[in-house]
N, C-alpha and C positions, 0 to 999 in steps of 0.2 A: 589327821587324815589317815584313812585306812589304805592299805596297799591295794593297787588295782590287780585284777586277775591277770595271770601270766599266760601268754600264748605265743607260739611260733609264728602265727599268721596274722596277729593283730597287735601292733606295737602301741602302747599307751604312754604318752609323754604329757606330764602335767606342768604347764607354764604358769608361773605366778601371775595372778590378776592384780596389777599394780595399784589400781584404785578401788579394789573391792572393799566393801564394808557390809557386814562385819569383816575384819581383816582375815587374811589367810586363804582367801578364795583362789581357785585355779581355773584356767582354761585347759580342758583336757583334750588333747589332740590324739585321735585314733587313726592309725595308718594300717590299711589292709596290706599285707606283705605276701603276695604271690606274684611278684613281677614277671616271672617266666611264664605265667598263665594269664597275663594281663589282669591280675588281681581278681580273677573270677571267683564267684561266691560258691564255695563247696560246703560240705557239711561242717568241716572244721571251722571255717570262717563264720558261718552262721551261728554256731555254738558260741564262739568267742564274742561275737557282737551281742548276743543275748546276755551272756555273763557280764560283759562290760556295762550294759544298760542297767542290770540289777545293782551292780556296784555303784554306778554314778548316781542313780536315783536315791540310794541310801546314804551317800556321803555328802554332807552339807557343804563341804569345801569346794565341791565341783559346781561351778556356776554356769559354765557354757561348755558344750561339746562340739568339736570340729571333727568331721570324718573325711578322710582323704585316702588316696591310693599311693602305694610306693612307686617311686620313679623306676624306670627300667634299669636293669643291671648292665654293666659294661659288657658288650658282646665279645665272644672269642675273636681272636685276630682273623680278619678277613670276612667276618660275618656281619650282616646288616643288623643294627640295633632294633630291638622291639620298640613299638610305639608307646607313648605315654598312655596310661589308663587309670581311671578312677576305679571302676569295676566293670569288666566287660561281660556282664551277665552272669547267669548261673553256670556252673560246670556241667555242661550238657552230657558229659560221659556218665554222670550220675542218674540221668533220666532213662537210659536204655534199659528195656526190660521191665520197667516199673508199671504197676497197675494203679488204678485209682485208689485202691485200699492201701497201697504202699506209700503213695504220695500224700494222701490226706493228712496223716499225723504231722508230717514235715511242714506242711503249709498252714496247719492249724496253730502251730507253735513256731512262729517264724521271726526273723530279725527285723523285718520291715515294720511290723506292728510294735515290736519291742522299742525301736527307735521312735516311732510315731507317738507312743504312749508316754515317753519321757516328759516330765513336767518342766524340765529345764530347757533353755534355748539350744537348738541344734543347727549346725551349719555344715552343708556339704561343700567341700573345696575340691572342685573338679578340674583336672588337667588331663585331657585325653578322652578315652572311650568311657561312656556311661550308658551301657546298653542292657536291655532286658532287666534282670534283677538288679543290676547296677544303677540303671535309671530309676528304678523303683526305690532303691536305697536313698538316692538323692531326693526323690519326691517325698520320702518319709521325713526329711529334715525340714526345719522351719524356713531356712534361707538357703540359697544356692548361689555360689560364685563359680565362674568358669572362665577358661581361656578361649581365645578365638579358635585354637586348634582342637578344642573339645568336640566330641560327637555324641549326640543323644539319640536314642532310638528304642523302640519296642519291637524287635524283630521276631517275636515268638510266633507270629502268624506264618512265618516261613518254615517253621518246624511243625506246623499243624497244631499249634497251641495259641493261647492268648496270655497276656500278662496275668500272673497269679499271685503277685505280692502287693496288690492294691493299686496297680498301675492304671487300670481302666477308671477307677473311681477318683483317684487323686488327679489324674490328668484332666478329667472332665471338669472337676471343680476348679482347677487352677487355670486351664486354658479355654474352657467352653467346649460344647458338644462337637462342633465341626473340626477344630484342631485336634481334639482327642481322637475322633474317629479316623482322621487322616493318618495319625501316627500309629494307631493300633491296627487298623486294617491294611495300611500300606506297607508297614514293616521296614520303612527306609530310615535313613539317618539325617539329622540336621546338625549344622555346625553351631559353634558358640554364638556367632552373630545372629543367626536366625532364632536360636533359643532365647536370646535376649530380646529380640524384636517381638516375639509372641508372648513373652512373660514367663517362660519356663525357668529362667534364672533371674536373680536380682541384680547382679553386677557382672559385666564382662571386663576382664582384667588381663593384661599381658602376663605371660608366664612368670617373668622375673619379678612381677609385682603382686602376684596372687597371694602368697603367704602374708606379706605385710598388710594388704588390704583386708584379708580375712581376719587377721589378728586385731587389726584396728576396730573392726566391727565387734569382734568377740570381747575385747577389752571394754568397749563402751557398754555392752550388755552386762558384763560382769560388775560394772560400777553401780548398777541399779539395785534396789531392794530385792533380795531373792524372793521374798514372799510376794511382792507386788508383781514381779516378773511372772511367777507361776499363775497368779490371778489373771494377768493380761493375756497369757497364752490360753488359759481356759475360756476367757471371754471371746477371743477371736475364733477359737475352735467351735464355739457354740454356733457360729454362723454357718458352719459346714454341716452340722448335725441336727439343727432344729429349724422349724419354720421361722420366718422373719419376726413375727410378733413374739414368739417364744424366745428367740434370741435377744430381742430388745429387753424382755423381762429379765433374762439371765444376766445381761450386762448391768441392768439397773440394780439387781440384787447384789451382784459382786461389787459394784461401785459403792453402794451404801455400806456394805459390810466392811469395806476398807476404812471407814471413818472410826471404827472401833479398834484399829491397829496402832501400835506404837510408831510404826514407820510413817503413817500418814501425818501424825503430829510432828515428827522429826522433819519430814520433807517440807511441810508448810512453814514451820518455824525457820528452817534453813533458807528457804526462799525469801521470806520477809526480812530476815537478818542479812541477806546476801552472803551466806556462808555455804560451804559444801556439806551436804547431808551426810551424817554418819549413821548408817542404817543398823538396825538390830536384827533384821530378818524376820520380824514378827509384826 
C-alpha cells in the first residue's frame, strides 16, 4: 500500500477491512480538520481532498472511503464550545473581491467532482453542519449517514449566489424538483430527521453510534469483489446520465461483460458450494 498524501487539514486513517478479498484491503477514513472554522472548505482543504482522491483511486488496497469532519476542540475555560460540523460550507472570506475569471479555474478543478468521480464506494459520515459546499461534498458521496443534530442546507442564495459544486444537479436527481428548489431558493436548513424523511441521507444514527454504523456498512462493501463494485457503481450512475433506454442497455452490457471475469466464476461457485467467496478483484 502506498503512503497517503500528508496534510494538516485532512487526516487520513486506514482501517483494515477484515473480510476483504483480495486480502489487505482498507477502509480509508478522511477527516477534515479545521474545527475552529467548523471544518469550512478553504483552498487548502480542497487541494488536500483532490490529492487524496488521486491517491485512493490509484491504490488497489483502498476499498471504501469515509469522509467526515473533526469534532470541536475543547473550548477555553469559560467559553462556549463550538458546534459539531461535517463541513460548514466554503470559507466565504476567500470569495471577497473575486471576479468570475478568478473563480472559474477553482470551480473547474474542484473537490466535489474529484470525490464524485471516484470508482470506489464513498460514504459521508455527518455529525453537525453540512452547509453549502459541505452539503455538496456529502452529496458527492454515494451514501450519507447523519445524526439527528446534523443540519443540511444550501444557503448560497443568502449571499447572492447559488450552489456551485454540483448542488443544484445532485439535489434535483436525489430529491426531485420541488425539494431541490425549496432548498436552493429558500436557503434554509433542515435537521437530520427531515433529511432522512426526504431521502437526503440513507441512515439516521445517534451520535454515539454513528462511527460503528458507518464502519459496519463500509466493511460490508469492502468484502465484495472490488471489480464488481466498480461495475455496479458505473451501472447505477448511468441512470443519472443517460435516458432510460440507454441506461438499460448500459446495464445489460456491463452485466454480460461480468460473465467473462474470474470473480463471477468464483462467486457462483462459492454460492453453490455454500462457501465464502475469495475474490481476485478481476
